[in-house]
C-alpha positions, 0 to 999 in steps of 0.5 A: 854620690848624693843620696837620700840616705846620706841626709839621714846618716850625715854627721854632726859636722856635715850638718853644721857646715850645711846650716852655716853655709846656708845662713851665710849665703842667705845673709848675702842674698846669694842664690845657690847658683851665685855661691856655686860660681864663687866656689867653682861648683855647680848649683846642684853641688851646693844644694846637695851639700846644704841638704846633706845629700852629699856632704862637703868634700875637703876641697869644698870646705877649703873653698867655703873658708875662702869665700864665706868665712870672713875671719871665722875658723868654722869651716877649718874646724869643720874640715878637721872634724870631717876628716876625722869622721872618715877614719876607721871608727875605732881610731877617731877618738885617738886621732883627735887626741893625737892632733892636739897633743903637746907630746907623743911617745910612741913604741912600734913593733909591727909596722912603721907608725902611721905618722912616719909612713910614706905614701907608698908604704901606707898604700901598700900596707892598707891595700894589702890588709884584710878584709880587702878594701875597695881602691877608693877606700884605700886611697881615702885612708892613705890621704887621711893618713898623710894629712896627719903629718900636719902635726909635725909642723903645727904651732906650737910644735909637739915633741915626738919620740918614737922607738922602732923595733929593729924588726920593723925596719927589716920587714919589707912592705910593698917592695924593696924600693918602697921600703928603702924610700921609707927608711930614707924618710925616717932619716929625714924625720929624725932631722926635725928638732921636735923628733927623737927617733930610737931603734930597739935592736934585735939583740935587746933581750940577750942579756935577760932584760926585754920590755918590748914583748907586750906590743906597741903603745902610744903615750899622749900628753894633752894640752891640759897636761893629762897623760893617756895611753892608746893601744890598738890590738887587732883593729880594736882600740883601748884608751887608758886614762887611769893614772895608776895604769898610765904610770905603769905604761910610762915606766915600761916605756922608759925601760924600753927606751933604756934598752934602745940604741941612742939617736946617733946609733939608731940613725946610723943603723937605719942608713945602713939598712937603706944602703946609704952608709957602710 
């Protein structure tokens, strides 16, 4: 809803969109009515966007790109940053790193990693959390999580490896049907040529070696080949860049990988849990 408060709290990306839109509109000698007609919005909606009383929605940014960009990527770039700004604050910096990463190595111990969640699984997980969120915020977070999946098909393709603790696959989130759909989605993800999916079995520690007990981690390689580690305990965030510390996490991840099932065995297990293979 448009408000004077929004004008004071508008993000830098929203302010940039407002300024660039007005500049391009004036250059064309268009009124707000004319731009609204071209975009499929009312003049009031254009005015609210240009004053930041109601920052541009994702759909409006798509329309602005089509009507005003003339080959520039300014609206697409702003779209990316405005999506990030609607994410939980502690996740925003990592989301930008994830979006640009050339490789990801992921280890999860509690729930399916957000990149690999189905919409139904994500909705059940986010909607069932604490503190409770409004239906509107739940839906917004679900759609933002689904938008992250564009990473799988980005050019150049990032290399993604994920190790999932078997307990995660057996923990039902939402319903049996939602969980089965989620397991089948993991099977589909594992078919991608830039994805390697491994399962850390429940009996991984029975021979005295178990390195998965300290929780999940995300290892990120940036386009500049910088290696980082991201941790998110209890809705807090920790981004580690110190090379010595990153090395320790990388070594621990490698040890966890050595204790995991291979890709074929992992896929067989997931298919059995989904009930599609004996």
